[in-house]
DRENSEMI-830001 format. One record per residue: x, y, z of N, C-alpha, C, O, CB in turn. Coordinates in steps of 0.2 Angstrom, whole numbers, plus 2048, in hexadecimal, padded with zeros to 3 digits. Glycine has a CB too. Layout:
XYZXYZXYZXYZXYZ;...
END
This chain:
83F9957D98429937DE8439967E384199C7E48479927DC;8459927E98469937EF84E9957EF8529927EC84298E7F4;84F99A7F485599D7F48589997FA85599B7FF8559A57F5;85D9957FB8619937FF86499980686599880B8659917FB;86599D8038699A38068639A480B8649A381186B9AA801;85D9A68088589A880E8569A38128539A58188529A980C;85799F81185699981685999B81D85E99D81C859992813;85899B82385999E82A85D99882D85B99382D8539A182D;86299A83086499583386199183B86398C83F86B996833;85B99683C85799284185398C83E851988841852998845;85198E83784E98983485198283284D97D83384B98B830;85698383085C97E83185C97A83585B974834860980832;85C97D83B85E97884285797484485696F84786197E849;85197984184B97784484B97184084A96C84484597D842;84B96E83A84C96A83584F96483984D95E83A85096E82F;85596683B85B96283D85795E841857958840862966840;85396084685195C84E84D95984C84B95585085095F854;84995C84784095784484595084184594B84583995B83B;84895083D84C94A83A84F94583F84F93F83E85294C835;85294984585594384985094284E85293E85285D94584D;84A94584F84594085284293C84E841936851840943854;84293D84883E93984484193284483F92C84383D93D83C;84893484484D92F84484E92B84D85192684E854932840;84B92E85184A92C85684692585984792085B848931859;84192885583992585583992085183691C85383392A853;83C91F84B83D91984784191484B83E90E84C84291B841;84791684E84A91385184790E85884890885984F919852;84391385A84091186183990B85E83790786283E919865;83790C8598339078558369028538328FE85183090984F;83B90185283E8FB84E8408F885383E8F28538448FC849;8438FB8598458F88608408F48638418EE8658478FD865;83A8F88628358F68678328EF8628338E986482D8FF869;82F8F085D82F8EA8598338E48588308DE85782E8EB854;8398E585983F8DF85A83D8DC86283D8D68648488E485B;83B8E18668398DD86C8348D986D8348D386F8388E0870;8318DC86B8278D986882A8D18648288CB8668218E1860;82E8D285F82D8CC85A8328C78608308C18618328CE851;8388C986483B8C58698398C386E83E8C087083E8C686B;8358C487182F8C387982B8BE87582A8B88778298CC87D;8278BF86F8238BB86C8268B486C8258AF8708228BE864;82C8B48678308B08678318AB86B8308A586B8348B2866;8358B08718368AB8788338A787A8348A287D8388AD87E;82B8AC8788268AA87E8228A287A82089D87C81F8B1881;8238A487382189E86F8268978708248918718218A1868;82E89887083189387383089087982F88A87A836895872;83089387F82D89288482788D88482788888782C898886;82188F88181B88E88181D88687D81B88188081589487D;82188687682287E87282487987882187487982887E86C;82A87C87C82D87788182A87688782D87488C833878882;82587888882287588D81F86D88E81E86988A81D87988E;81F86C89481C86389481686289181685D88D81B86189B;81286689280B86588E80A86388780586088580786A88E;81086488481086487B81485E87C81985F87981486A876;81385888081685287D81084B87A80A84987B81C84F884;81784987781284287681683E87A81C83D87981284086E;81383B87E81483788481482F88381882C88580E838889;80E82D87F80A82787E80A82687880982A874805827880;80A82087580881E86F7FE81F86E7FB82186980A81686F;7FD81E8737F38218757F48278727EF82986F7EF824880;7F982B8727F68328707F78338687F68378647FC839874;7F882E8677F782D85E7EF82A85C7EC82485D7FC82685B;7ED82E85A7E582C8587E48298527E482E84E7E1832858;7E282284E7E38208487DC81F8457D981A8487E8819848;7D98228417D382283E7D68208367DB8218327CF828840;7CD81C8347CF81A82D7D181282C7D180F8277D581E82B;7D38118327D68088317D08058337CB8078377DD804837;7D17FE82E7CC7FA82F7CE7F38327CD7EF8377C97F9829;7D27F282D7D87EB82C7DE7EB8327DF7E68367DD7EC823;7E07F18347E67F38367E57F483E7E07F883F7E87F9833;7E77F18427E67F48487E97FA84D7F07FB84D7E57EF84C;7E57FE8507EA8048527F08048537F58088517E8806858;7F17FD8567FA7FC8597FD7FB8548037FD8557FC7F685E;7FB7F884D7FF7F48488017FD8458077FE8427FB7ED843;7FC8028457FD80884180280B84380780D83F7F980D841;80180C84A80681184F80D80B84F81280F84F802812858;80E80784E81580384F81A8048478208038468127F9850;81580684381980983B81D80F83D82380F83A81380D836;81B81484181F81A84282481A84782481784C81B81F845;82981F84582F81E84683082484C83482984A83481D840;82C82385382C82785782E82485E82C81F86082682A857;83282985F83382686882F82B86C82B82F86B83C82786B;83082887282982C87982E82F87D83382B87E82482587F;82E83588182983A87E82C83E87A83283F87A82583E883;82884187582B84486F82584B86E81F84B86F82C83F868;82B85186C82685686C82285686882385286382885C86C;81C85986881685986381A85D85E81A85B85980E85C866;81E86385E81F86985A82486585682586785082087185E;82886185982E85E85682B85985082E85884B83285B85C;82785685282585184B82285384681C85684682184D84D;82485083F82485483A81D84E83681E84883582C855835;81785183581184D83181284A82B81084582980B85082F;81785082881784C82281D84782181D84481B81685081B;82284682582684182682383B82782483682482A84282A;81E83C82C81A83683081683382981682D82781383A836;81383882780E83482081383181B81182C81980983A81B;81883381A81C83081581F829816820825812821835813;82082981D82382282081C81E81F81D81881D827823829;81581E82181281B82080F81981B80C81481B81081B822;81081C81680E81B80F81581880B81581680580B82180B;81981780E81F81380B81D80B80F81F80680C828817810;81880A81481780281581380081081080480C81380081C;8137FA81080F7F780A8087F780B8047F68068127F0808;8057F78127FF7F68137FA7FD8157F57FC8188007F0818;7FD8028137FB8088147FA80C80F7FE81080F7FE80C817;7F580E8097F68118037F781B8047FA81E8007EF80F7FF;7F481E80A7F482480A7F28248127EE8218167EF826804;7F882B8137F682C81C7F783481C7FB8388187FC827823;7F38358227F283D8217F383E82A7EE83D82F7E783E81C;7F884182C7FA8448327F884A8347FA84E82F802844832;7F584D8397F685483C7F58528447F484D8477EF85A83A;7F885A8467F985A84E7F285B8507EE85D84C7FE860853;7F08598567EC85E85B7EF8618617F485E8647E685985D;7EC8678647F18698677ED86786E7F08658737F5870865;7E686786F7E48678767DE8608747DA8618707E086F87A;7E085A8777E785A87B7ED8598757EC85886F7E7854882;7F085A8777F78568737F78518717F884D8757FE854876;7F584F86A7F58498667F884985E7FA84E85C7EF846866;7F884585B7F78428547F283E8517F18398527FB840852;7F084184D7EB83D84A7ED83C8427EE84083D7E484184B;7EC8338427EE83283D7E982D8387E88278387F483183F;7E88318337E382E8307E482B8297E682F8247DE834830;7E38238277E68208247E081D81F7DA81D8207EB81B827;7E381C8197E08188157E480F8117E780E80C7E081D810;7E180A8157E48058157E580080D7E28048087DF80181B;7E77FC80B7E77FA8057E47F28077E77EE80B7EF7FB801;7E07F18047DA7EA8067DE7E48027E07E47FC7D17EC802;7DE7DF8067E37D98067DE7D58017D97D38047E57D580D;7DF7D37FC7DB7CF7F77DE7C77F67DA7C37F37DB7D27F1;7E17C77F77E57BF7F67EA7C07FD7EB7C48007E97BE7EE;7ED7B77FC7F27B68007F87B47FD7F67B07F97F17B2804;7FE7B67FD8037B57FB8087B07FD80C7B28028047BA7FB;8097AA7FB80C7A67FC8147A67F98147A87F38097A17FA;81C7A57FD8217A47F782179E7F581E7987F78277A67FA;82679F7EF8267987EA8297947EE82C7977F382A7987E2;82978E7EF82A7887F08347877F48367857F98287847E9;83778A7ED83E78B7ED8407927ED8437947E88427877E7;83F7967F383F79D7F384779E7F28497A17ED83B7A07F9;84C79B7F685279D7F585379E7EC8557A37E98577957F9;84F7987EA8547987E28517A07DD8547A27D985278F7DB;84A7A27E18487A67DD8497AE7E08487B37DC8407A57DB;84B7AF7E784D7B47E98467B87EA8467BE7EA8517B67E4;8407B37ED83C7B87EE83A7B77F583E7B37F88357B87EB;8347BC7F88337BB7FE8307B580082C7B17FD8307BF801;8347B38078327AC80A82E7AB81082E7A78148397A880C;8297B180F8237B281481C7B281081C7B480A8247B9818;8187B18148117B181180F7B781380F7B981980D7AC812;80C7B980F8087C28118027C280C8007BD80980E7CB80F;8007C880C7FC7CA8087FB7CF8017FE7D48007F97CC80C;7F87CD7FC7F87D17F67F27D87F77EE7D77FB7F67CB7EF;7F27DE7F47ED7E07F27EC7E17EB7F07DE7E77EC7E57F4;7E87E57E87E67E47E17EB7E87DC7EB7E87D67DF7E77DF;7F07EA7E07F67EC7DA7FB7E97DB8017EB7D97F97F47D9;7FA7E37DF8017DF7E08067DF7E580B7DC7E58047DF7DC;8047E57EA8097E67ED8077E27F38027E27F680A7EC7EE;80E7DF7F680F7DA7FE80E7DE8028107E48038177D77FF;80A7DA80780B7DC80E8097D78138067D28138067E180E;80F7DA81A8107D381E8097D28218047D68228167D3824;80A7CA8228047C88248017C882B7FB7C682C8037C3822;8067CA8308047CD8378017D28377FD7D383C8097CE83C;8017D68347FF7DF8347F77DF8347F47E48368027E582C;7F57D98317ED7DA8317E97D48357E57D08327EA7D8828;7EA7D583C7E67D18417DE7D483F7DA7D083C7EA7D384A;7DD7D98407D67DB83F7D17D883A7CB7D783B7D67E283E;7D57D58337D27D382F7D27CB8327CD7C88307D57D4827;7D67C88367D67C18397CF7C083D7CC7BC83C7DD7BF83E;7CE7C68417C97C48437C37C78417C07C88457C97C5849;7C17C883A7BA7C98387BA7C38337B77C382E7B97D0834;7BE7BF8357BB7B88307BE7B98277C07B58247B27B882F;7BC7C08267BD7C281F7C37C181E7C67C681F7BA7C881E;7C77BB81B7CE7BB8197CD7B98127C97B48107D37B681C;7D27BD80D7D17BA8057CF7B28047CE7AE8097D87BC801;7CF7B08007CF7A87FF7D47A67F87D77A17F67C67A67FD;7D67AD7F57D97AD7F07E07AB7F27E27AD7F77DA7B57ED;7E37A77EF7E97A57F17EF7A77EA7ED7A57E47E979D7F4;7F77A97EA7FB7AB7E68007A87E78027A97EC7FC7B17E7;8047A47E48097A17E680F7A27E280D7A17DC80879B7E7;8167A37E481B7A77DE81E7AC7E281D7AE7E78177AA7D7;8227AE7DE8287B47E08257BA7DE8277BC7D88307B37DD;8227BE7E181F7C47E18207C97DB81D7CD7D881F7C77E6;8277C97DB82A7CE7D78287CC7CF8277D07CB8337CF7D8;8287C37CD8267C37C78207C67C681F7C97C18277BE7C5;81B7C47CA8157C77C58137CD7C980C7CD7C980E7C17C5;8167D17CB8127D77D08127DD7CA80F7E27CB8187DB7D9;8157DB7C48137E07C080D7DE7BA80C7E37B68197E27BD;80B7D77BA8067D77B67FF7D47BD7F97D37BB8097D17B0;8017D57C27FC7D37C87F47D77C87EE7D57CA8007D57CF;7F57DE7C77EF7E37C57E97E17BF7E37E17C07F37EB7C2;7EC7DE7B97E97DC7B47E77D47B67E17D27B57ED7DD7AE;7EB7D17B87E87C97BA7E27CA7C07DD7C67C07F07C57BE;7E37CE7C57DD7CE7CA7D77D37C77D37D37CB7E17D27D1;7D67D67C37D27D87BF7CD7D47BB7C77D37BB7D57DB7BB;7D37CF7B67D07CA7B37CC7C47B87C77C17B67D47C77B0;7D07C37BC7CD7BD7C17C47BF7C47BF7BC7C47D37BC7CA;7C77C77C77C17C77CA7BB7CA7C67B67CE7C97C27CA7D0;7BA7C97BF7B47CC7BB7B47C37B87AF7C37B47B67D37B5;7B87BE7BA7B87B87B67B17B27BB7B27B17C17C07B67B5;7AC7B07B77A67AD7BB7A87A77BE7A47A37C07A17AB7B7;7B07A57BE7B279E7C07B679F7C47BB7A37C27B47997BB;7B579B7CB7B979D7CE7BF79B7D17BF7957D27B779F7D0;7C679E7D27CB79D7D27CD79D7D87C97A17DB7CF7A07CE;7D37997DD7D47967E17DA7987E37DB79D7E77D378F7DF;7E07957DE7E77957DE7EA79B7DA7E579D7D67E978E7DC;7ED79E7D97F27A07D47F979B7D47FB79C7D97F47A87D5;7FC7987D18037957D180679A7CC80379B7C780478E7CF;80C79C7CF80F7A07CA8167A07CB81A7A57C980D7A67CA;81979A7CE81E7977D08227977C982879A7C881D7907D5;8207947C58237937BF8207997BC81A79A7BD82278D7BB;82479E7B78227A37B38217A17AB81E7A57A78257A77B3;82379C7AA8217987A481A7957A281779479D8267947A4;8187937AA81178F7A880C7937B080D7927B68137837A8;8097967AE80479B7B47FF7947B47FC7927AF8007A47B1;7FE7927BA7FA78D7BD7F478F7C17F57927C77FE7897C1;7ED78D7BF7E87907C47E47897C77E37847C37E17967C0;7E37897CC7DD7847D17D77887D17D678C7D57DE7837D9;7D37857CC7CC7887CC7C77847CD7C977F7CA7C978C7C7;7C27857D07BA7817D27BB77D7CD7B87787CE7B37877D1;7BE77C7C67BB7747C27C37717C27C476B7BF7B77757B7;7C77747C47CE76D7C37D47737C37D47797C47CE7677BA;7D97707C17DF7767C07E17757B77E07707B37E77757C6;7E477C7B87E377E7B07EB7837AE7EE7887B17DA7847B0;7EC77F7AA7F67817A97F37867A37EF78479F7FD7787A5;7F678D7A47F679179E7FC79479C7FC7997987F279679F;80279179D80679479B80A79A79B80679E79E805793796;80E79D79A8117A479D80B7A979C8077A97978177A8798;80C7AD7A08057B27A08077B779A80C7B87988047B67A8;8007BA7978007BC7937FA7C17917F77C27968027B778F;7F97C578A7F47C778C7EC7C47887E87C67857F67CD78B;7EE7BE78A7E87B67877E57B678D7DF7B778D7ED7AC786;7E87B67957E57B779A7DD7B57997DA7B07987E67BE79D;7DA7BD7997D47BD7997CF7B87957C97B77977D37C3798;7D37B678D7D07B278A7D07AC78D7CC7A878B7D27B3786;7D47A87917D57A37947D07A279A7CD79D79B7DC7A3796;7D07A879D7CC7A67A27C37A47A07C07A07A27CC7AC7A7;7C27A979B7BC7A77977BB7A17927B67A078F7BA7AE793;7C179D7917C17977907BE7927947BA78E7937C479778F;7C379379A7C278F7A17BA78E7A37B77887A57C47947A7;7B77957A37AF7967A47AD79079F7AA78B7A17AC79E7A2;7AD7917987AA78F7937AB7877947A87837917AD79278C;7AE7867987B077D7997AE77A79E7AF77479F7B777C79B;7AA77D7A17A777C7A87A37757A87A37727AD7A17827AB;7A17727A179C76C7A17A076779F79E76179E79776D79C;7A876979F7AC76379D7AC75C7A37AC7567A17B376679C;7AE75F7AA7AF7597B07A87577AF7A77527B37B075C7B9;7A27597AB79B7557AC79D74F7A879C74A7AA7947587AA;7A17517A17A174C79D7A774879E7A774379A7A174F797;7AC7487A27B17447A37B07447AB7AD7487AF7B874679F;7B473E7AB7B973D7B47BD7417B77C37417B67BE7377B4;7B87477BC7BD74B7BC7C47487C17C974C7C17BA7517BF;7C37437C47C97407C97CD73D7C47D373C7C57C67397CE;7CB73D7BC7D373B7B77D47407B57D873E7B07D47377B1;7D37477B67D674C7B17D974D7B67D774D7BC7D17537AD;7E174F7B37E77527B67E775A7B77E875D7BC7ED7517B2;7E375D7AE7E47637AF7E27667A87E37627A37EA7647B2;7E076C7A87DC76D7A17E477279D7E87767A17D27747A2;7E67717987EA7747947E77797927E377878E7ED77178F;7E87827937E778678F7EB78A78C7EA79078B7E2787791;7F178878B7F778D7897F47907817F679577F80078A789;7F178C77E7ED78E7797E778F77A7E478977B7ED78B774;7E279477A7DB79477F7D87937787D378E7797D879D784;7D97947717D579176C7D578A76A7D07887667D7794768;7DA78576D7DA77E76D7DC77D7747E177D7767E077C768;7D577A7787D777B7807D877277F7D576F77B7CF780787;7DD76E7857DD7687847DC76678C7DE76A7907E4765781;7D975E78D7D975C7927E07577937E275478F7D3759792;7E375879A7E775479A7E674D7A07E674E7A67EC75879B;7E674879D7E37437A17E77407A47EC73F7A17DE73E79E;7E773D7AC7EC7387AF7EE7327AA7EB72E7A77E97367B6;7F47337AC7F872B7A97F57267A97F37247A37FC7277AD;7F27237AF7ED71F7B07E971D7AC7E87187A97EA71F7B3;7E67237AC7DE7247A97E17227A07DF71D79D7DA72F7AA;7E672579F7E97257987E971D7967E771B7917F0728798;7EE71979B7F07147997E970E79B7E87097977F971279D;7E570F79E7DF70B7A07DA70D7987D67097967DA70E7A8;7DC7127937D871378F7DB70F7897D770C7857D771978E;7E071078A7E570C7857E37057837E270377D7EC70B788;7E470178B7E46FB78C7DC6F778A7DA6F17897E76FB793;7D86FE78A7D26FB7877CF6FA7817CB6F577F7CF6FE789;7D470077E7D37007757D86FA7727D86F976C7D6708772;7DC6F77777E06F37757DB6EC7757DB6E87707E76F377A;7D96EC77B7D46E477B7CD6E67757CB6E27717D16E2786;7CC6EA7767C66EC7707C86E97697C46E57667C76F576F;7CF6EB7667D26EA7617D16E475F7CF6E275A7D76EB761;7D46DE7657D76D77647D16D47657D16D07617DC6D4769;7CB6D57697C46D37667C16D57627BC6D37607BF6D4769;
END
């Protein structure tokens, strides 16, 4: 063991001076680091607030991935005012805003420094049908505007697809009724009609108790939508030859509410003529 009494006064003084120098050196290092960090932060703040990092006009928003929506239509969906600091723009917020719009399935927004701009990459929802409101919108509480439907049943504004109108590749399928009434069933319905060989022109869903189809072979009443819908479509396909056996102008509609017992509803005047003819034959 070291005898503390043997440690000289000079040695103790030398150690104290060394500790003081170490403390001063550490303090200087801390102050220097603080100055460097403050200078960098100040320089960065000054650089960020320079006018060169401003989004001054919508043309600095580059839109990619759009085929149906115009660039202007996509830009109009963003809640941006001009000029806007590039650094204050939050890409995640803009992405959520775009994806909340019915016509955009997904969006990705990135900043570009040179030149200052935003790149907006989107994936559009593909319109597959034209949605018409019911004839009595006020009673059903549905949308009173014509729009587009995608494969999931989401409604989209008609005016936002100007590029689609230019291509002349408009969907031919029409759906009439309150979207909220059939939205949950639409994916299954669209999948079934996409696979069906029979061409369906109009789906009338105004009366939920009787789904009516306008097909290439005439009007078909199906009753309320159910899991029997695919089977009903197969029966329609098997009935292709019926119009050749009957006068199609005299057929009012095909009744497939029970697909195992399909019926043909003739026009009243046809039924009356047939009854009159039968009575004349009987009297003769």
